[in-house]
C-alpha positions as MATLAB code, in Angstrom:
seq = 'MATRYVWTMDDAGAGGTDMVEAMRRVCRFLETRGVRMTLFVVPKPGGQPMSEEWMNALREARQSGHDLQLHGLTHEDCFEFGPPNWPATDVVPSFIEEFERRREELMPRYTLPNLRARIEEGLAIFRERLGVEPTVFRAPCGAMSKPMFEALRQSGIGYESGTFISGTGYDHLPHRSGVIAQRWVGDFPHTPFRWYSDVVEIPILNEYTWRGAWQREQEFLALAKEDVSRIAQESEVAVLLTHTHGVADNLDYAFRLMDTVIEHARANGLGDFATLGELVTNGELERAVQGTGPDILSI';
ca = [
      42.202  111.180 -159.728;
      41.962  113.934 -157.093;
      38.455  115.026 -156.216;
      37.452  118.614 -155.573;
      35.022  118.680 -152.642;
      32.645  121.633 -152.346;
      30.891  122.680 -149.148;
      27.611  124.391 -149.992;
      25.069  126.103 -147.739;
      21.453  126.737 -148.742;
      19.058  129.501 -147.653;
      21.618  132.242 -147.045;
      19.758  135.556 -147.159;
      16.640  134.168 -145.456;
      15.859  134.233 -141.740;
      16.923  136.451 -138.877;
      20.032  137.196 -136.866;
      20.463  133.588 -135.708;
      20.721  132.383 -139.302;
      23.137  135.186 -140.198;
      25.320  134.251 -137.243;
      25.264  130.556 -138.160;
      26.454  131.357 -141.679;
      29.144  133.715 -140.392;
      30.478  131.216 -137.880;
      30.647  128.381 -140.410;
      32.499  130.604 -142.877;
      35.006  131.645 -140.215;
      35.498  128.065 -139.090;
      36.207  126.876 -142.622;
      38.623  129.742 -143.153;
      40.734  128.430 -140.246;
      40.997  125.162 -142.200;
      41.965  126.878 -145.449;
      38.573  126.107 -146.981;
      35.943  128.348 -148.581;
      32.317  127.440 -149.269;
      29.609  128.157 -151.829;
      26.628  129.978 -150.341;
      23.356  129.563 -152.224;
      21.589  132.849 -151.589;
      17.839  133.611 -151.711;
      17.884  137.113 -153.249;
      14.302  138.126 -152.345;
      13.397  135.986 -149.316;
       9.668  135.609 -148.803;
       9.133  138.153 -151.566;
      10.786  140.922 -149.523;
      14.110  142.749 -149.974;
      17.023  141.056 -148.236;
      17.937  142.684 -144.912;
      20.975  144.906 -144.591;
      22.262  142.521 -141.936;
      22.301  139.731 -144.496;
      23.722  141.956 -147.213;
      26.625  143.011 -145.000;
      27.335  139.425 -143.913;
      27.312  138.173 -147.508;
      29.621  140.952 -148.662;
      32.009  140.055 -145.837;
      31.873  136.388 -146.794;
      32.664  137.199 -150.393;
      35.590  139.400 -149.377;
      36.937  136.430 -147.410;
      36.850  134.261 -150.533;
      33.505  132.507 -150.184;
      31.327  132.027 -153.240;
      27.787  133.430 -153.706;
      25.407  131.640 -156.071;
      21.684  131.846 -156.824;
      19.083  129.892 -154.791;
      15.801  130.618 -156.534;
      14.186  134.016 -156.062;
      11.859  134.102 -153.037;
      11.797  130.524 -151.660;
       8.289  131.305 -150.389;
       7.394  127.643 -150.849;
       8.922  124.483 -152.318;
       7.152  124.794 -155.685;
       8.950  127.820 -157.094;
      10.591  126.246 -160.162;
       8.793  122.893 -160.426;
       7.317  120.151 -158.266;
       9.591  118.874 -155.469;
      11.581  115.747 -156.236;
      13.218  113.028 -154.126;
      14.493  113.276 -151.397;
      12.359  116.339 -150.575;
       9.240  114.254 -151.179;
      10.492  111.704 -148.632;
      11.410  114.340 -146.073;
       7.966  115.979 -146.519;
       5.653  113.350 -148.096;
       2.744  115.812 -148.163;
       4.503  117.707 -150.991;
       3.113  115.172 -153.470;
      -0.491  115.621 -152.352;
      -0.060  119.388 -152.089;
       1.232  119.644 -155.642;
      -1.721  117.681 -157.012;
      -4.141  119.804 -154.995;
      -2.523  123.005 -156.290;
      -1.690  121.782 -159.801;
      -4.043  124.175 -161.588;
      -2.582  127.113 -159.633;
       1.052  126.004 -159.937;
       1.411  124.898 -163.549;
       1.270  128.463 -164.971;
       4.416  129.223 -162.934;
       6.407  126.779 -165.038;
       6.221  128.519 -168.384;
       9.527  129.549 -169.913;
       8.770  133.322 -169.767;
       7.709  133.178 -166.104;
      10.700  131.111 -164.996;
      13.132  133.220 -166.967;
      11.675  136.402 -165.430;
      12.196  134.995 -161.911;
      15.776  133.988 -162.641;
      16.611  137.316 -164.227;
      15.089  139.223 -161.307;
      17.359  137.266 -158.978;
      20.370  137.936 -161.184;
      19.608  141.665 -161.181;
      19.481  141.729 -157.356;
      22.846  139.944 -157.211;
      24.423  142.431 -159.596;
      22.955  145.566 -158.025;
      23.239  144.736 -154.316;
      26.110  142.236 -154.116;
      28.175  143.027 -157.208;
      28.145  139.339 -158.161;
      27.354  137.554 -161.427;
      26.147  134.035 -160.505;
      27.149  131.108 -162.695;
      25.433  128.295 -160.743;
      21.789  127.858 -159.722;
      20.087  125.673 -157.142;
      16.310  125.467 -157.095;
      14.783  125.502 -153.594;
      13.871  121.993 -152.372;
      15.328  120.500 -155.559;
      11.994  121.403 -157.155;
      12.774  121.656 -160.848;
      11.165  121.418 -164.282;
      12.365  121.105 -167.859;
      11.483  124.729 -168.722;
      13.602  125.835 -165.749;
      16.703  124.495 -167.472;
      15.900  126.320 -170.693;
      15.276  129.502 -168.666;
      18.683  129.078 -167.026;
      20.361  128.590 -170.381;
      18.680  131.666 -171.859;
      19.661  133.696 -168.782;
      23.311  132.740 -169.168;
      23.579  130.207 -166.329;
      25.112  126.928 -167.440;
      25.236  124.992 -164.139;
      22.626  123.659 -161.700;
      23.018  121.614 -158.497;
      19.792  120.133 -157.170;
      19.780  116.349 -157.602;
      20.975  113.977 -154.868;
      23.243  110.946 -155.025;
      22.079  109.947 -151.547;
      19.252  110.958 -149.239;
      20.502  108.814 -146.366;
      21.323  111.970 -144.409;
      17.594  112.410 -143.746;
      16.877  108.858 -142.577;
      17.232  109.830 -138.910;
      13.954  111.778 -139.099;
      11.122  110.119 -137.121;
       9.017  109.190 -140.165;
      11.972  107.773 -142.146;
      13.675  104.374 -141.919;
      16.067  105.331 -139.101;
      18.838  103.382 -140.880;
      21.876  105.600 -141.455;
      23.811  103.473 -143.914;
      25.276  104.231 -147.320;
      22.668  103.911 -150.057;
      23.198  105.677 -153.358;
      20.715  106.101 -156.205;
      21.659  104.854 -159.645;
      19.254  106.533 -162.046;
      21.641  109.324 -163.072;
      25.432  109.821 -163.131;
      27.301  110.523 -159.893;
      29.559  112.922 -161.788;
      28.600  116.313 -163.184;
      26.532  115.532 -166.280;
      24.944  117.389 -169.166;
      21.193  117.587 -168.798;
      18.192  119.473 -170.140;
      18.957  122.407 -172.466;
      22.658  121.497 -172.268;
      22.877  122.761 -168.666;
      25.415  120.872 -166.534;
      23.902  119.244 -163.436;
      26.229  118.894 -160.430;
      24.714  116.267 -158.124;
      24.751  116.647 -154.338;
      26.517  113.841 -152.503;
      24.569  114.026 -149.226;
      23.681  116.211 -146.235;
      25.059  115.378 -142.779;
      24.107  118.445 -140.709;
      20.324  118.318 -141.023;
      18.467  119.260 -137.850;
      18.807  116.563 -135.200;
      21.698  114.777 -136.908;
      23.917  115.537 -133.892;
      21.880  113.086 -131.812;
      23.441  110.259 -133.854;
      26.817  111.855 -134.359;
      29.048  108.801 -134.648;
      26.842  107.235 -137.305;
      26.854  110.442 -139.339;
      30.623  110.852 -139.067;
      31.096  107.278 -140.287;
      28.629  107.785 -143.145;
      30.347  110.993 -144.246;
      33.742  109.292 -144.389;
      32.317  106.377 -146.392;
      30.627  108.714 -148.863;
      33.685  110.949 -149.258;
      35.913  107.930 -149.918;
      33.560  106.330 -152.406;
      32.841  109.452 -154.464;
      36.597  109.943 -154.923;
      36.566  106.747 -157.008;
      33.769  108.047 -159.230;
      33.895  111.817 -159.685;
      36.335  114.707 -159.835;
      33.746  116.986 -158.181;
      31.691  116.211 -155.049;
      29.132  118.594 -153.555;
      28.349  118.466 -149.822;
      25.146  120.133 -148.626;
      24.355  122.112 -145.493;
      21.535  124.512 -144.603;
      21.714  127.602 -142.395;
      19.051  126.180 -140.068;
      20.721  122.757 -140.026;
      24.105  123.995 -138.843;
      22.434  126.439 -136.439;
      20.751  123.435 -134.787;
      24.125  122.479 -133.295;
      27.150  124.421 -134.503;
      29.653  122.415 -132.477;
      28.473  119.211 -134.159;
      28.600  120.891 -137.563;
      32.211  121.912 -136.929;
      33.169  118.387 -135.841;
      31.485  116.923 -138.919;
      33.262  119.352 -141.237;
      36.595  118.706 -139.551;
      36.084  114.954 -139.941;
      35.390  115.288 -143.665;
      38.260  117.723 -144.293;
      40.795  115.658 -142.363;
      39.615  112.395 -143.952;
      39.867  113.743 -147.496;
      43.285  115.302 -146.978;
      44.867  112.561 -144.866;
      43.863  109.871 -147.364;
      44.918  111.784 -150.463;
      41.359  111.853 -151.804;
      41.502  115.492 -152.862;
      40.946  118.987 -151.518;
      38.318  121.721 -151.335;
      37.125  124.463 -153.659;
      34.021  126.530 -154.413;
      31.721  125.974 -157.358;
      32.566  129.448 -158.620;
      36.261  128.575 -158.692;
      35.600  125.336 -160.538;
      33.508  127.119 -163.155;
      36.113  129.839 -163.666;
      39.112  127.549 -163.980;
      37.330  125.011 -166.192;
      37.592  122.091 -163.757;
      33.826  121.711 -163.527;
      33.428  121.461 -167.284;
      36.259  118.931 -167.492;
      34.553  116.798 -164.828;
      31.383  116.369 -166.925;
      30.721  112.763 -167.908;
      27.752  111.745 -169.997;
      24.202  112.994 -170.119;
      21.317  112.685 -167.702;
      18.146  110.665 -168.272;
      14.774  112.208 -169.053;
      13.262  111.743 -165.577;
      11.407  115.020 -164.938;
       7.653  114.769 -165.469;
       7.121  118.490 -166.091;
];
């Protein structure tokens, strides 16, 4: 079984020139390796129109073969489509308390009409400004709810990627364990699986370029190789996460990490690289689906 590895980057469209440049440089670097990535784009960052600088950079990326998919609507906070889930609640433990404090304010967001309206507004921006029809969604901060999946289905999006197989990539943060060792969760499949409202969930393997990861580079390179090898035994699709601000923290480290993963996968015959858009279009993503997900969302 050959695995299709997918580099993804969150928060494209948000932030200033430094974030635009980080995205551009990563795309160009991957192109030199014959790899393209999936950019999860915030279509209305902070509730404001996306800058022309971002629009031009995203159009260029698409022309070079990179994939643009939908990352919420505004990403003004981490409660846009539901309460944050693990590992976001471990990275920022105060999310749990904040949600309870704001529950009365937040719950009306999570009605089917409201969520569908947000998704369809994002889709309209993609069509009108980027000429793209997204097929995959990722909720900001992995904050999701059951009505979100029905809203996706009704809006014509059949794929979501927001759950994590491992959160070990965040254990270097000062308030975490500090132990960077392989530890995978087992409460849902490690393959793409059919979930709420028949939407296919594509789990994220891990994130290795979070801010500050470069300070423990050798441990992260070893972890990435272990994860990439192991997932090849379990799934035909493996999603690798980055963020614009994470790679911008140390681009040289990000490039070394990506090179390590690419070389390891190819040299060991584990598989090769694709975008989520490609895998949807050619049917590989649907063929990789195994089983159904458990009912674990509380809202």
